[in-house]
N, C-alpha and C positions, 0 to 999 in steps of 0.2 A: 748779613743775616738773610737778605732776600735770596742771594745766590745759594746759600746753604738750604733754604727752604725749598727752592726750586729743584735742587739736586736731590733732596730727600723725597720730594713728590715724584720725581722721575724714577727713583730707585724702588719706592714702595707704591707704585701706581695702583696696584689692586686695592690697597687700603684706602687710598684717596678716591678712587672710583666709587667704592661703596659709600663713602660719606657724601660724595657729589650726587649720586643718584638719589639717596635718601632725602637730601636737602632740596634738590631740584623738584622732586615729586611733591614734597610738602609745600614748597613755594607755589608750585603750579596749582595745587588744590586750593590754597589760600587765595590766589589770584582769581581763579575761576569762580569760587563762591563769593569773593568780594565783588567782582563785576556783576554777578547776578544779584547780590545784596543791594548794590547801589541802585539797581533798577527798581527796587521796591520802595524807595524813599518818596517817590512822587507818583501818584496815580495819573493816568492819561487825562489831559485837560479836555473835558467834554462840555459843550454848550447845552442850553435847554433843548429838550427833545419833545416832550408831550405838549409844551406850550411855547414852542419856538416862535410862533406867529402871533401870540397873544400880547397885546400892549401891557396889560396889568392883570396879575393873577392874585386873588385873595383866597387865603386858606387859613385854617386854624393854626395857631402857633404850635410848632412841633418841638420846642425847646423849653425845658423847665429852667427858670431863672430865679435864683435865691440869693439875696444879699447877705453877706457874712462880714465879720469884722475885718477880714483880709481881702474883701472885694466880692464881686458878683460871681457866683458859680453857676454853671449850666450843665444840664444833662438832657439827652434826647428823651422825649416823652414816648411811652410805649403805645398809647392809644390817643393821639390828638383827636379832638372833637370835630364835629361837622360845622359847616357854615349855617348859622341859624336862619330861619325864614325871615325874621325881622331884619337881619343884616342884609339879606339878599334884596328885600323890598327897598331898603334905604339906598342901596347902591344902584338899584334899577332906575332911581330918579336922576342919576348922574349921566346915564347913557345906556347903550345896549349891553345887556349881560347875557352870558351863556353859562348854564350850570353844568358841571361835570360830576358824574356819578360813576364810581368804579365798583364792579362786583364780578364774581366768578361767572364765567359763561363758557362751559365746556361743550365742545362740538363733536358730534358723531355724524360722519357723512353717510347719508342714506339716499343714493341717487335714484332717479326715476327712469321710466322707460326701459330700454333694453339693458341698461347698466345695473340698476339696483331697484329695490322695492321701496314702496312708500314708507315714511317714518311711522313708527308706532311708539306709544307711550303707555304709562300706567301698567296694568297687569299684563298687557300683551308684550311689553318690553322684557318680561321675565321668561319668556319661552317662545319657541317658534310656532307660527300659525301655519297650518297646512289645510289643504282642501283637495278635491279631486284632481286639480291641475298641478299639484305639487307644492313644495314649500314656498312661502311668501316672505322669507326673511333674507334673501340674498345669499350669495356664496360665502362671504366672510365678514359681514357686518351685522351686528346685532345692537339693539338699543342699550343693553346693559349686560354685564356678566352675571351668570347665575351664582347661587350660593356656594357651590363647590369651588368655582373659580375664585371667588372672593376669599375663600379659606386658604387657597394656595399662596396668596401673597405673603412674602417674607420680608417686606421692606418697610413695615409700618412706621408711623411717625413717633419718634422717640420723645415723648413728652414726660420728662422726668421732673420730679419735684424741684423746687427752686434752689439754686445755689445762692449763698449769701456770704456776707462778711468778706473775709480775705479773698475768697474765690471770685467775688464780684470784681476784684481788681487784678487777679492773676489766674489764668486757667490752670487746671491741674491734670490735663490730659495729654502731655507730650508735646512734640513739635508743632502738632496741629493745633489752632486757636479757634474757638467757637464763634460763629457769626453773630453779630449783634442784631437786635431787633430795631427796626426803624421804619417810619412812614406808614400812613394808613394804607397806601396803595400796596405796599409790600405785604401787609397783613391780610388785606382783603382778597388779593389775587396774586399769584405768581406770574411774572411776565418775563419777556425777553428770553434769554438762553435758558434760564432755569425752567421756564414753563415748557420748554421743548423736550425736556428729558423724558424718556420712557418710564412709566411707572407701572410695575406689574399689578395686575388686577384692575386696570382702568383702560376701557376701550376709548373713551372720549379724549380728544386733544384739549389740553388745558389752555384756555383763553381767558381774556378779560373783557367785560362788557362796558360800553359807554353809550351815552346818547349821541345820535348822529350830529346834531348842531356843533358839538365840541370838536368834531374831526377837523374843522378848519383851523383850529388853534395849533395843530402840529406843524405844518398842515398835511392832511391826507387829501388826495385827489382821486376821483373816480377813474379807474382804468377801463371799466366796463359797466354797463347797466346804469342804474339810477339810484337815487337816495331812497331809503325806506319811507313809506308814506302811510302805512297802516300796520296795526298789530299783526305779528306773524311774519313780517318782512325784516330782513337784516342785510347789512353790508359787512363783508369780512375782509380782513387783510390777507394777502397772499405772499408767499416767499418761495424761492426755488426748491428748498429742501422740505417744504411742508406738504400738507394734504392738497391735492390738486382741485381746489374748489373753483367752481365756475358759476357764472350767472345762470339761474334756473335750477340749480341743485336744491334738493330738499335735505335739510339737516335736522338732527335732533339736538336741541340746545338745552343744557341743564344749568339753571340759575338758582339762586336762593329761593325763588318763587316756585320752583319745580321744573320738570322736564316737559318740553312741548316741541312738536315739529314746526319748523319755520322754513321759509323760502329765501334763498340767496337772490336778492334783486340787484346786487352790485358788488364790485370788488375794488379794493384799493391796494396799492403796492405797500407792503410792510416797510417799516422804517428801522427795524432791527431791535428796538428796545421792548417791544411787546407784540403779541398776537392778539388782535382785537376783534370783537364783534360789536357792530353798531346797531342800535335799536332806534325806534322813534323816540322823541323826547318824552312823550306821555308814557310809553311802555317802560322806558328806563326808570322813570320816576315811580312807577308802580312796583317794579322789582326792587329798587333801592331808593327809598324816600329821602335819605340823607344826602345833602349836597357836600361833596368832598372838596371841591374847589370851584371858584367862580371867576370866569373871565369877564373883565370889565373894560369896556371901550370908553375910557374917560381918562382925564389927567390924573397921574398918580398922587399928586399933592392934594387934589380935591378928594380922592378916595380916602387918603389918610385922615384928612380933616373930617370927613363924614363919619369915619369909624371912631375917632377919638383915641386917646393914648392908652386906655385900659380896656380895649375891646377884646383882647385875646386873639386878634387876627394878625396875620402877616401879610403885608402888601409887597408883592414881589414884582420887580421889573428887571430888565436887562439880564445879566448872568444869574441873578438871584432866582430867576424863574426855574433854574435847575433844581431848586429845593422842592418844587412841586412835581418833579418827575418821579416815576415809579422807582423806588429804591435808589435815590441819588448817590448814596455812599457805597454802592455795591463794589465799585472798583477799588476804593481805598480799603474797604473791609476785606476784599479778597486778597489784598497784598499783606494784611496783618499776619496771617498764618505763614505766608511765603517768607516774610521777613524773619519771623521767629525761627522757622526751619533753617534758613540759610545762615542766620546768626549763630545758631547752635552748631551747625556743621562747620562754620569757620572757626568757632572757638575750640571745638574738639580737634579739628585739623591742626590748629596752632599748638595745642597741648601735646598731641601725639608727635608732631614733627619735632618740637623742642625736646621731648623726652628721648626719642630715638636718635636724634642727632647728637645730643649730649652723651648718650650711651655709646654711640659709635666712636666719637672722638676719644672718650675715656678708654675704650678698648684699644683703639689705635695707639694711644700713648703707652698703654701697658705692654703692647707687643714690642715696642721700641726701646725698652729699658736698657738692653745691652748696648744699643746704638748710642743712647744718651750717656751711658756709663763710659763708653769709649771716647766720646767728645769731652767728657769731664776729665778723663785721663790725659787727653791731648791739651788740656789747659782752658777749655771753655768754661766760662763762669755760669752760675745758675741763671743769672739774668739773660745771658745770651741764649741759653737753652729755652727759656720761657719765650723770649721774643721770636725765636725760630718757630716754635709751635704756634704762637699767636699769628705770625705771618702766614704760615700754612693755612690756618683756619680762615683768615681774611681772604686769601686767594681762592680757597674752595668756596667760601661764602659768596663772594662776588660772582664767580663764574657760575655756580649752581643757581644762584638767585636770578641771574640773567636768563639762564636756560629755563628756569621755572616760570618766569614771567612770560616767556614766549609760549611755553606749553599751556599756561593758564589762559592766555588770550585766545588760543585756538580751541581750548576745551570748554570755555564758557558758553558759546552757542550750543554745543552739544548738551551741556548740563541743562540749559534752559529748555531746549527741545524735549529732553527726556522728562523734565518736570511737568511740562504741559501735557505730554502724552499720558503720563501717569495720573493726571488730575490733581497734582500738587500745586499747580499754578493755573490761573485762568488762561483761556486760549489766546488772548491778546497780549500776554506777557512777553516782553522782548527786552533785549539789552539796550541800555542807553549809550551815551557817548562819554561817560565818566572815565577818566584816566587815573584818578587818585587810587583806586584799588591796586593798580599795577605798581605804582610807586610804593604804596604801603607794603605790598607783598615782597617787593625787592628788598627794602630796608629791613623788613621783619626777618627775611632769610639771612641777611648779613648779621643782624643782631643775634639771631638764634645761633648761628655758627660761632661767632666770637664769644658769646656768653657761654655756650656749651663747652668751649675750649678753655675757659678761664680756670676751672678746677684742674683740668688736664695740664695746663701750663704750669700751675703751681706744683703739681706732683712731678712733672718732668724736670723742673728746676731742682727738686730735692733728690734727684737720682745721684747716687754715690758712684765714684769712679770704680769701686769694686764690683759693681753690677756687670761690668764688661768681662769679668773673670768667671762669672757663674756659668756652670754647665747645666745644672738642673733647672727645669722649667717649672718648679713648684712655686705657686704664688704664696707670698708671705706678707704680713702686715697689710692686708687688703682693706682694713677699716681704720683709718686714722681717727684721732679724737674728734676732729671737726666734723667728720661724716657721722660719727655717733651722735653728736649733739644735734646736727641738722635732722637726722632720722627720728630721734626721740621727739623733738619739737614738732615736726610735721605730723607724726603719728598722734601725738597728744592733741593737736588741733583737729586732725581727722576724726578722732573719737570723741573729743570734748565738745565740739560744736554740735553734733547731733544729740549728745546727751543733754546739753543745755536746752536745745530746742524741744526735746521730749518733755523736759520739766516745765518749760514756759509756754510753748505754742506748738503742740504736736502737728497741727494742721499745716504749718509752714513746711514740714518735711515732705508733704505730698505734692508740693508745687513742682512744676517742670524744671524751673531753674535749680531747685534744691537737689533733686535726684539726679540731675545731669552733672552738676559740678561737684557734688559730695564725693563721688568715688575718686576724684583726681588727687585729693590730699592723701588718701590711703594708698593710691597707686604710687605716688612719689615716695611716701614713707617706706613702703615695702621694697621699692626699687633701690632706695638708699641702703636698706638692710640686706639686700640680696646677697652680697658676698658672705655675710654671716649665715644666712639661711640656706645657701646652696648646699653646703656639706650635709647637714642633717636631713634635708628634704631629699637630696640625691641618694643618701644611704638608705632612706626609707623606700624609695622607688626601686632601688637595685638590690634590696635585701633578698628577694626570692631569686632573681637571675644570678646573683653571686653564688648561690648554693646549688645551682644546677650544674650538671657535668660540663666540662669545658672551661676554658680560661676567659671566654668573652665577657661573661657577667662580672668576673673579678676585675678585668681590665677596665670595663666601663665604669665600675664603681670608683676605682682608684684614679682614673683619668679625670672623672668628674670632680673628685675631691681635690686633685692636684691643680687642675686648671679652673680655679674658682672664677677668675675674671672672665675667662672665655665662656664658661657656663652661664654666669650672670648676664653677660652681654647678649647671649642667645635667648635667655629667659625673659629679658626685659620687654621686647615687643610682644611676646606671648602673654606676659603678665598684663600688659595694657589691653591687649585684644580681649582676653577672657574676662577681665574685670569690667570693661565697658560693655561688652556684648551681654554678659550675664546680668549686670546691674540694670542696664537700660531695658532690655526685653523682659527681665524678671519683674522689675518694678511696674512697668506698664501692665503686664499680665496680672500682677497681684492687685493693682488698683482696679483693673477691669473686673476681676473676680469679686473684689470687695463691693463694687457698685452693683454687680449682679446679685450678690448676696443681699444687699440692702433692698434692692427692688423686689426680690423674691419674698423677703420678709415683710416689707411694707405693703405689698399688694396682695390682697386676699380675694380679689374679684375673680370670677370664672371667665369673664370676657372683658376685653379692653377694646374700645372703639375709638378710632382716630380718623381724621380726614383723609380722603383719597389723594389730595395734593398738599404737600407740606406748606405750612404758613397760612392755610385757609381755615375758616371756621367750619364746623359741621353744618350740613344742610338743615334748616329748621324743620323740614318735613321728616327727616330721620329722627331728630330729637323728639318730636311729638310721637312718632310711632314707637320709639324705644321706651318712652315713659309709659306707654299703654300696654307694653308686653306683660302678660299675666305670669305670675309665679316668679318674678324677678325683682330684686332690689336694684334700682337704677340711681347711680350717683353721677350727676352732671357737673362738670368743672370747666373753668376758663383759665387760660394762661394770661397772666398780667404781670405787673411789676409795681414795686413800691420803692421809694427813694427816701433816704434818711440823711440828715446832716450830722456827720460825726465830728465831735469836738469843735463845732462851730467853724470848721475849716474845709471839710471835704464832703461832697455829695456822693453817696454810695448807693447804687441801684441794685436791688435784689429781685430776681425773678420770683414770682409768687403764683399761687393758684387759688382761685376763688371757688369755694365749695359750699355745699349744704352740710353744715356740721352734723346734723342727725344722720344723714346717709353716709358721710365720710367714714364713720366708725364701722359701718357694715361692710365696707369694701377695702379697708386698710388697717394695718397695725403699725402706727408710727411710733418711733422710739421717744416717748415722752419722758423727760427727766424732771419736770416740775409742772404743776397745774393740771388741767384737764381739757381735752379737746372739746368736750361737751359744753364748756363755758364760752366757746367761740360764738360771737354774735356780731351784729352790725356795728357795735361799738368796741370790738376787740380784734386782736391779731395774735397769731401764733408765730413765734420766732424761733431761732435756734441759738445755740450757745456761743456762736461767733459774734452775735450782736453785742454792742457795748452795754445795753440795758437788757437784763435778762431776769429781773425779779418779777414774779407773777404779781399782778395788780398794779404795777407801775404803768404810767402812760408814756407813750412815745409819739412824737410828732413825725408824721410821714407825709409824703406827697404821692398820690395815687397815679395810676397809669395815664389818666387824662389831665394830670396837673393839679387836681384838687388837693388842698391841704386838709389833713385830718389828724385828730389826736385820738389814738386808739389805746385801749387797755390791753396789757399782755395777759392773755388767757392761759397760755401754756408755752413751755420751752421744750424744744427737741434737741436730741444729741446732735453734735456737729456731723459725725460720720465722715464720709468722703466729700461732703459738700453738697450732696443732693437732697439732704433734709432741709427744706427751706421754709418759706413764709406761706402762711395760709390766711386768707381773709374770706369774707362772705361776698355774695353776688353784688350787694350794694356798693362794695368797695372795689369792684372789678375794673372800674375806670372805662366802661364801655366795651370791654372785651367780649367776643363771641364765644360760644361753646366750642371747644376743640378737643374734648376728651370725655368719654363716658365709660365708667366702670360699672359692670353688671355682674351681680352675684345671684345665682339661683337661690330663691327663697327655700326655706325648709318645707319639704313636701312638694316643691315645684318640679316640673318636668324639664330636665336639662336639654333634651333634644328639641322640645317645643320652643324653648327660649332661643336656642341656637338657630332654629329654622326661621323664627320671626325676625331675629336680628339680621341674618344673612339675606333674607328677602328684602328687608328695608334697605340694607346696605347696597344690594345689587341695583336697586332702583335709583339710588342717589349717589353712587360712586363713592361709598364710604367703606373703609377697611374695618372688618370685624375679625378679631383674632382671639383665640383662647389665650389664657395667661401665659402658657408655655410658648406659644407662637409669638406673642408680643415680646416676651423676654428675649427670645432668640433673634427676632427681627431687630431689636434695639441694641443687641450686642455687636461688638466690632467684628467685621468679617475679614477675610484675608486681604481684601483690597481697601480696607479702612485707611483714610488719609494719614491717621496717626501712625499706623503700622508701616505704611508705605514710606512715610518720611523717616521713620526710625530705621528702616532697612537702608535708605539712602545714606543716612548719617553713618551707620555701621559700615557700609560698603566703602565709604571714603576713608574711615579709620583703618579698616582691614587692608585696604590697598597700601596705605602708608606703612603699617606695621609689617605686612608681608614682604614688602620691598626691603625694609630694614632687617628682617629675619634672614632673608636670602643673602643680603650683602654681608651681614656679620658672619654667617657660616662660610661664605666663600673666603672672606678675609682670614677667618680662623683656620680653615682647612689648608689654605695655601701657605700658611705660616708653619704648618706642621709636617712639611714634606720630609724633614730629617727624621722625625719620630716614626713616620710611616715606613721609611727606608730601614730603620733599625728593626722594626717588626718583621719586615721581609727578610732581612739578614738573619734574624733569630729563627726563621723557619716557617713563618706564617705565609699562607698563600694569599694571592691578590684578593680572591673572594672573601677570605676571612678578614682581611684588613678593611675591605669595603663594608662588610657587615658590622665590624667594630665601629667604624666612623658613623654609619647610619644609626647604630644603637646609641652612641653617645649623643648624637643630635636629637634623637627622640627623647632621651632622658632629660636633656636640657629643656626641651619643650614641655615635658612633664613637670619639671620644676616650676616653670613659668605658669603652667596651668593650675598647679596647686596653689601658688601664691595668689594668682588672679581669682581663683575660686574662694580663697579666704576673704579677699577684699569684697567680692560679690556677696558672700554670706553675711558679712557684717552689715553691708548696706541693706540687704533684704530684711535682716532682722530689725534694723532701725525702722524700716517701713512698716513691718508687722507690729512693732511696738507702738508706733504712732496710731495705727488703725485700732489697736486694742484700747489705747487711751481715749480715742475718739468714739468708742462704743461700737466698733465693728469687729465682730468675731469672724474672721475669714482666714483661710489657709494661705500660706506663702506659695506662690506658683514659681517653681524652679524651671527655667527653660532648658531642660535636659537635652532636647533635640538640638537647639542652637549651640549649646556648649559642646555636645559631641561633634557636631559638624565643624565648629571652629577649631577644636583641638585636633581632630583628624586631619583637617586641611593643613594646619600648622605643622603637624608631624610629617605629613607627606612632603610638604614644601621643604622642611628642614632636612629630611633624609636626602631628597634630590639635590638640594643645594650643597650638601656636604659630600655626597658621593661623586658628583660630577667632577669637581676639581681634584678630588682624591684619585679618581680613575685616570685622569689626565696625567697627574703626577707619577702614578705607578707605571706609566709607559716607559719612563726613564729607568735605566738600570739602578738597582738599590745601592750599589757601591758608589755610583756617581752622586746620587742624592745624599747619601750619608756624609760625603765629603764636601758637599756644596756649602757656599758661604750663605749666611743669613742676609 
């Protein structure tokens, strides 16, 4: 059998080259994504940074711990508390202590002498000062941007209402995963690489402030100048790619206490994890009275004994001091979205590869039915035929998988580099030394090849000896009973599971895993039914061309109907491509439109104010000025979180917003399904329908952002929507959160221009973003470089590469097998251009059949998404990605035409008489 298999492969090498290329490419993509995926399982091991030289660090516990019948459950706290004064005094008796305070300290360089002008603050910061000697503001540095510049910012902070329930456990926004909140330092100031990003509308460089005595805990060491000794003096960190700060420079520093000019009296080399400004201990305490962490020079055992078991403080030593660093989980969190993206890409690659390889093998066997009939006539048994086909599949699988592993190993570094360039992965992301993805890819390829050939083996063994006597190439009995049963079962599953989800939990259909995997069942079902659907769809597409003058349209129609297996094999990769492209891009766009519709409906404010730097609270000075604006209704809110124990087994954290109930109604129209928002008070909570307890008046036990336990009465229930209709509490239950959003509505009879001018003036002085409702909605909508869309494009590119290769291979195989048909056309009087036009038209019609079937699959999936949104209370239109569909179909049609015409043109170079008499 092995010799027979090798002989068959040598004779029909074009057929097997097509299968080889398709499988090798699929295995290569699986290997590349697998190697990159393996690198996401473990974040880089980093030691302590901020407190690397501190013997003991004491800080408030940042984990909520709840005892349940199944064990202790933990969740990160949204707003851990400070170290209290009494605790600090108690620990001071054990040894020397150093208090660390962390707060925003944005710096604008205002050099002196011949380089720049002196710093200005207050009203002078809002406009240039001039005199007879000329401008006094410098060439390109001002203390703050003016109102018009502030209005130009289009990147505002997307502070949406809280996601709850199932969304707290699974993101609903595509391959990209939202970053988690953690650590007081991450909330009070952005540090490290994040702080260095350019933010439109902000002149100041985002930095973080500390008292100078705690610098030794890192340790930071002076590279020039001296330590700050008086108010108005600071020491700053420097880095090669940062602002060229030098000792003696004058800078404008904006802190929660306001903006003021200060003198740089010293510099220290930056350590990579933050850009810092160090103040005197007294000035830091005046700016930020709370102690965020305490360095204790004493024995850790004595510190724990002094605190006691229920102090609510963590005593950190050794590697545990990493927990006190700014955003210690940033590396692991950055890999979550990368892991999800690569996992999705690997899954889709495996599905597409298996589908196209199975289709290719099936078509290859169908092409060889006369050969198998001749073998049966010569005495070969059905088992021998099956073993021959299986041996061929194993040979192709082993060789193609080996080649694919080699390709994947070389492509993986390119994939990782492209992901880091596109911002889909952090800059430090790199491949590890794992080899299991290569082994997995190899054996997956072998399995896919052999499994894909199983059905083909069975059909090959059933070939009758009379097949060798057939002259007509008309396909018959293309759908055996087993295929009918499989197709019906798969389609029932593909339609029944979404219908069940619509009845039980519509929100589950909006999850990323759901809308990515759901099309696959329908794709398989329609691919199984393709031989039956080809004839009616083909006749529909060729109805008009067949009625035009000339024979081309009629020939295309009849050849499409006669060569069902050929047309189905060409349509299969197009079906997969169109279905995946339309479903994924259409679902993401539909969900984005639904969220935008929710935001437009829920927000009735005229202006939305957010911090200039993401993750920071609004400046207290701005909040005071905003509240004093005449002719406006000002609603101040805070972003926090509440945690609930569901079914005594799982802690579920939901983002929440702390609001003033009386003012909330003036700036929003939330989709209330039960209760009243006006009943929200310090003893109440507003939840949505995804919560287990949703009866108005019932009490729920929750843990607030700072870890406090509270029993709150349900005042109102909101519709689930897309997951952005979340939890609302009052300021008392905000858990120590700072103000991070202000909604402003012009009061009846108020002057909109005056309100806007007052807000922009205050925003320019404090680095705060002030946007109209429309600007805020646009800024928070996904842009063309949104990570979700970029990741989706990467996934589709991988799938398209695989399906495009399969499409080209199938057409080359099909056209090369039709040289006798083409010769008969030439002998009947057709010219070579006419034959080539016919071949191209047939290829385009086959692509059209696949596009129609793929469009049906996409339409079903988009209707399911729309139905889920309607049931969740969101009336939003379905967004059909016509541009993507048109581009995919046009590219497939062009590729198909070229792949069919090239081998046909080569075949037509031989005399028609010789081709007509050639052996198959």
